C-alpha positions in Angstrom: 6.6 -13.9 22.7 6.5 -13.2 19.0 6.7 -9.4 19.4 9.9 -9.7 21.3 11.9 -11.8 18.8 15.1 -10.1 18.0 15.9 -9.8 14.3 19.2 -8.0 14.5 20.6 -4.5 14.3 20.4 -4.2 10.6 16.7 -5.1 10.6 16.2 -2.6 13.4 17.5 0.2 11.1 15.4 -1.0 8.2 12.3 -1.0 10.5 13.1 2.4 11.9 13.5 3.8 8.4 10.2 2.3 7.4 8.5 3.7 10.5 9.7 7.3 9.9 8.6 7.2 6.3 5.2 5.6 7.2 4.5 8.2 9.9 5.5 11.0 7.5 3.1 9.6 4.9 0.4 9.3 7.5 0.8 13.0 8.4 0.7 13.8 4.7 -2.2 11.5 3.9 -4.4 13.2 1.2 -2.2 16.2 1.2 -2.0 16.7 -2.6 -5.8 16.6 -3.2 -6.2 18.9 -0.2 -3.7 21.4 -1.6 -5.4 21.2 -4.9 -8.7 22.2 -3.3 -7.5 24.8 -0.7 -4.8 26.4 -2.7 -5.6 25.9 -6.4 -9.4 25.8 -6.0 -9.5 22.6 -8.1 -12.8 21.1 -9.1 -14.0 17.5 -8.7 -12.6 16.3 -12.0 -9.1 17.7 -11.3 -9.1 16.2 -7.8 -10.2 12.8 -9.2 -7.5 12.9 -11.8 -4.9 13.7 -9.1 -6.1 10.7 -7.0 -6.5 8.2 -9.8 -4.6 9.2 -13.0 -1.4 10.1 -11.2 -0.9 6.7 -9.5 -2.0 4.9 -12.6 0.6 6.6 -14.8 3.1 6.0 -12.1 2.3 2.3 -12.2 3.0 2.3 -16.0 6.3 4.0 -15.5 7.2 1.4 -12.9 6.9 -1.4 -15.5 10.3 -0.7 -17.2 11.8 0.1 -13.8 11.3 -3.5 -12.5 14.3 -5.1 -14.4 16.5 -2.1 -13.4 15.6 -2.7 -9.8 16.2 -6.4 -10.1 19.8 -6.1 -11.2 20.9 -3.4 -8.8 21.9 -3.5 -5.1 18.6 -3.2 -3.4 19.7 -0.9 -0.6 21.1 1.6 -3.1 17.8 1.5 -5.0 15.8 2.1 -1.8 18.0 5.1 -0.9 17.7 6.5 -4.5 13.9 6.2 -4.4 13.7 7.9 -1.0 15.8 10.8 -2.2 13.7 11.1 -5.4 10.5 11.4 -3.3 12.2 13.9 -1.0 13.3 16.0 -3.9 10.0 16.1 -5.7 7.9 16.7 -2.6 10.2 19.5 -1.5 9.3 21.4 -4.6 5.8 22.0 -3.3 6.6 24.3 -0.4 9.2 26.1 -2.5 6.7 26.7 -5.3 4.0 27.7 -2.8 6.3 30.2 -1.1 6.9 31.9 -4.5 3.3 31.7 -5.6 4.2 29.4 -8.5 2.4 26.2 -7.4 0.3 24.7 -10.2 -2.0 21.7 -10.8 0.4 20.2 -13.4 3.2 20.2 -10.9 1.0 18.3 -8.4 0.1 15.8 -11.1 3.7 15.2 -12.0 4.7 14.8 -8.4 1.8 12.3 -7.9 3.2 10.2 -10.8 6.8 10.3 -9.7 5.9 9.4 -6.1 3.7 6.5 -7.2 6.5 5.1 -9.5 9.2 5.5 -6.8 7.0 3.8 -4.2 6.5 0.7 -6.3 10.3 0.6 -7.1 11.1 1.1 -3.4 8.7 -1.6 -2.2 10.1 -4.1 -4.8 13.7 -3.5 -3.7 12.6 -3.5 -0.1 11.0 -6.9 -0.3 14.0 -8.4 -2.1 16.3 -6.8 0.5 14.2 -8.1 3.4 14.4 -11.7 2.0 18.2 -11.5 2.0 18.4 -9.7 5.4 16.4 -12.0 7.7 16.2 -15.7 8.1 13.3 -17.5 6.4 11.7 -18.4 9.7 11.7 -14.7 10.6 10.0 -13.3 7.5 6.5 -13.5 8.9 7.5 -11.7 12.1 9.3 -9.0 10.1 6.3 -8.5 7.8 3.9 -8.3 10.7 6.0 -5.6 12.3 5.9 -3.6 9.1 2.1 -4.1 8.9 1.5 -2.9 12.5 3.7 0.1 11.9 1.7 0.9 8.8 -1.7 0.8 10.5 -0.5 2.8 13.6 0.8 5.5 11.3 -2.6 5.7 9.6 -4.4 5.9 13.0 -2.2 8.7 14.3 -1.0 10.5 11.2 -4.1 11.9 9.5 -5.7 13.5 12.6 -2.3 15.1 13.6 -1.9 16.2 9.9 -5.3 17.8 9.9 -4.5 19.7 13.1 -1.1 20.8 11.7 -2.7 22.1 8.5 -5.2 24.1 10.5 -2.5 25.7 12.7 0.4 26.2 10.2 -1.0 26.1 6.7 -1.8 23.8 3.8 1.8 22.7 2.9 2.8 21.8 6.4 2.3 18.1 6.1 4.0 18.0 2.8 7.2 19.3 4.4 6.9 16.6 7.1 6.3 13.9 4.5 9.3 15.1 2.4 11.6 15.2 5.4 10.5 11.6 6.4 11.8 10.3 3.1 15.2 12.0 3.7 15.3 10.5 7.2 14.4 7.1 5.8 17.2 7.3 3.3 19.6 8.1 6.2 18.3 5.2 8.2 18.8 2.8 5.3 22.3 4.2 4.8 23.0 3.4 8.4 22.3 -0.3 7.8 25.7 -0.6 6.1 26.5 -2.6 3.0 26.8 -5.9 4.8 26.9 -8.9 2.5 24.7 -7.6 -0.3 26.2 -8.5 -3.6 25.5 -6.8 -6.9 23.1 -9.2 -8.9 24.7 -10.7 -12.0 22.2 -11.1 -14.8 22.8 -14.0 -17.2 23.1 -13.4 -20.9 20.8 -10.6 -22.0 18.2 -11.1 -19.3 18.7 -7.6 -18.0 17.9 -5.8 -21.2 15.7 -8.1 -23.2 12.1 -6.9 -23.6 10.6 -10.0 -22.1 12.3 -9.2 -18.8 9.6 -6.6 -18.2 7.0 -9.3 -18.0 8.9 -11.9 -16.0 7.2 -10.9 -12.8 3.8 -11.6 -14.3 5.0 -14.8 -15.9 6.1 -16.1 -12.5 2.8 -15.1 -10.8 0.6 -16.6 -13.5 2.8 -19.8 -13.6 2.4 -20.5 -9.9 -1.2 -21.7 -9.1 -1.1 -20.4 -5.5 0.3 -17.0 -6.4 -2.0 -16.6 -9.4 -5.2 -17.2 -7.3 -4.0 -14.9 -4.5 -2.9 -12.2 -7.0 -6.3 -12.1 -8.8 -8.2 -12.1 -5.5 -6.0 -9.4 -4.0 -6.4 -7.1 -7.1 -10.2 -7.3 -6.9 -10.4 -7.0 -3.1 -8.1 -4.0 -3.0 -9.7 -2.3 -5.9 -13.3 -2.6 -4.5 -12.3 -1.6 -1.0 -10.4 1.4 -2.0 -13.1 2.4 -4.5 -15.5 3.0 -1.6 -13.4 5.7 0.1 -14.4 8.7 -2.2 -18.0 7.3 -2.3 -18.2 7.2 1.4 -16.7 10.7 1.7 -19.5 12.1 -0.5 -22.1 10.1 1.4 -21.0 11.0 4.9 -19.9 14.6 4.4 -22.4 15.9 1.8 -25.5 13.8 2.0 -25.6 12.7 5.6 -23.9 15.9 6.8 -21.4 14.3 9.2 -19.0 17.0 10.7 -15.4 16.6 9.4 -14.1 15.5 12.8 -16.6 12.5 12.9 -15.5 11.6 9.4 -11.9 11.6 10.4 -12.7 9.6 13.6 -14.6 7.0 11.6 -11.4 6.1 9.6 -8.7 6.7 12.2 -10.1 4.9 15.2 -10.6 1.5 13.5 -6.9 1.5 12.5 -6.2 0.1 16.0 -7.5 -3.1 14.5 -4.3 -3.2 12.4 -2.2 -3.6 15.5 -4.5 -6.4 16.7 -4.4 -8.4 13.4 -0.7 -8.0 12.7 0.2 -9.1 16.3 -2.0 -12.2 15.8 -0.6 -13.3 12.4 2.3 -15.5 13.6 0.2 -17.2 16.3 -2.7 -17.9 14.0 -0.4 -19.3 11.3 1.3 -21.5 13.9 -2.1 -22.9 15.1 -4.1 -23.1 12.0 -1.7 -22.9 9.0 -1.4 -20.5 6.2 -3.9 -22.1 3.9 -6.6 -21.6 6.7 -5.6 -17.9 6.8 -5.9 -17.5 3.1 -9.3 -19.3 2.9 -10.9 -18.1 6.1 -9.4 -14.7 6.8 -9.4 -14.0 3.1 -13.1 -14.6 3.1 -13.8 -12.6 6.3 -12.1 -9.5 5.0 -14.6 -9.5 2.1 -18.0 -9.9 3.8 -18.1 -6.7 5.8 -18.0 -4.1 3.0 -21.7 -4.4 2.2 -22.4 -2.9 5.6 -21.4 0.6 4.4 -24.5 0.6 2.2 -26.6 0.8 5.3 -25.0 3.8 7.0 -27.5 6.2 8.4 -27.2 9.7 9.9 -26.2 10.3 13.5 -24.4 8.2 16.1 -25.7 4.9 14.7 -24.3 5.7 11.3 -20.9 6.7 12.8 -20.7 3.4 14.8 -21.7 1.4 11.7 -18.8 2.8 9.7 -16.4 2.2 12.5 -17.5 -1.4 13.1 -17.3 -2.2 9.4 -13.9 -0.6 9.0 -12.6 -2.2 12.2 -13.6 -5.7 11.0 -12.1 -5.2 7.6 -8.8 -3.8 9.0 -8.4 -6.6 11.6 -8.7 -9.3 8.9 -6.6 -7.4 6.4 -3.8 -6.8 8.8 -3.7 -10.5 9.7 -3.9 -11.6 6.1 -1.4 -9.2 4.5 1.8 -10.2 6.3 1.0 -13.9 5.7 0.5 -13.1 2.0 3.7 -11.1 1.9 5.7 -13.9 3.5 4.2 -16.6 1.2 4.9 -14.4 -1.9 8.6 -14.0 -0.9 9.0 -17.7 -0.2 7.4 -18.8 -3.5 9.6 -16.4 -5.5 13.3 -17.2 -6.4 15.8 -14.5 -5.5 16.5 -13.5 -9.1 12.8 -12.6 -9.7 11.7 -11.0 -6.4 11.9 -7.4 -7.5 10.1 -8.0 -10.8 7.4 -10.1 -9.1 6.8 -7.5 -6.4 6.7 -4.8 -9.0 4.1 -6.7 -11.1 2.0 -7.3 -8.0 2.0 -3.6 -7.0 1.4 -2.5 -10.6 -1.6 -4.8 -11.0 -3.0 -3.7 -7.6 -2.6 0.0 -8.4 -4.2 -0.4 -11.8 -7.2 -2.3 -10.2 -7.6 0.4 -7.6 -7.6 3.2 -10.2 -10.0 1.3 -12.5 -12.5 0.4 -9.7 -12.3 4.0 -8.3 -13.1 5.5 -11.7 -16.0 3.0 -12.4 -17.3 3.6 -8.9 -17.3 7.3 -9.4 -19.1 7.0 -12.7 -21.8 4.7 -11.2 -22.3 7.1 -8.3 -22.8 10.0 -10.7 -25.4 8.1 -12.7 -27.2 6.6 -9.7 -26.0 7.6 -6.1 -23.1 7.0 -3.8 -25.1 4.5 -1.8 -26.0 2.5 -4.9 -22.3 2.4 -5.9 -21.4 1.3 -2.3 -24.0 -1.5 -2.6 -22.6 -2.7 -5.9 -19.1 -2.8 -4.5 -20.2 -4.6 -1.4 -22.0 -7.3 -3.5 -19.2 -7.8 -6.0 -16.6 -8.3 -3.3 -18.7 -11.2 -1.9 -17.7 -13.2 -5.0 -13.9 -12.7 -4.5 -13.4 -15.6 -2.1 -14.2 -17.9 -5.1 -10.7 -16.9 -6.4 -8.8 -18.0 -3.3 -6.8 -21.2 -3.7 -8.8 -24.3 -2.9 -5.9 -26.6 -2.3 -3.1 -26.2 0.2 -0.2 -24.8 -1.8 1.7 -23.1 1.0 4.9 -25.2 0.8 7.8 -22.9 -0.1 9.5 -23.6 -3.4 13.2 -24.4 -3.5 15.4 -21.7 -4.8 16.4 -22.6 -8.4 19.9 -22.2 -9.5 20.5 -19.5 -12.2 21.5 -20.8 -15.5 25.2 -20.4 -16.3 
């Protein structure tokens, strides 16, 4: 069975480190906006800035980090980014204990965590490509995907209960410690055979190196189509979260526990989709996944515009979210594997950074525009517009089968 394939001790440590960090982040999901509201009594504008501006600025900071990540040992970069996130997150409970916690501190932490996450993921993708065999990449990515969704299903409800019992910074402490444990897990992998990358000429420092990731994506027809599609799909889906929160909690008067259940329960679909990824690719091929599953993940969002009060409304949200998550969790590891296979080793970190930066910028932009439209009209109208726009995104998916891996080019002497 696919789920039982052994990928080795070193991958086991990497997966364990990822799981600890993912569950810590699940516990701390939404912790910064929650602290801003409960502790600092922040208004809607400040909470929106914390949710959108912080990650957007973090993405900008990550642009010059990409070449730095590319030409460093990836395991060392991952450890450094984990320790950075541990250090900045740990300042929150300390400042809270001394009564010195402020909004600017939360904003700075949001920026640093967003930039460190992009750098960590870029280094992690490059490290994974070197750590496991090419035939095992899809299995490895599917395991990360299933872990991610299980952490989202379990973490937020437990985090909410912990905040109610022990106070508003409890989950921040858990999240910070998870980064420290992740760093220890990655350290336990051992240096192995990882070699320090050797840049040729001035490629490490030249200004153009900042854009090499985007050049590679835009120069590859398959990656370009998937990149543009993924930016719009991610942006439109994530833009509905604050809109749905206002609609459900304020206008339809759902109790908070129903709101949490509506998002936590469907995450079981992430386990289903990720477990099916390898079998579906083996039977139908990756191009079929990109075209068919890529389309299926986009057609359900419009259903959120028809949510009504009561049990029917709750079930509607859960069904829509479950359908989206099943398709996303099947699609995402296939996309991640294809992206690694189509990218030469000396460009992996910059390509993954460019991908994450573009996606984060799209999410921030769509979230801001969705909020403005909701203010002018209504949350339901904004949800309808997002649901209609996403129906056009399958047009960006690659029409021809371009799923054959590229050969690794030799670096110029």
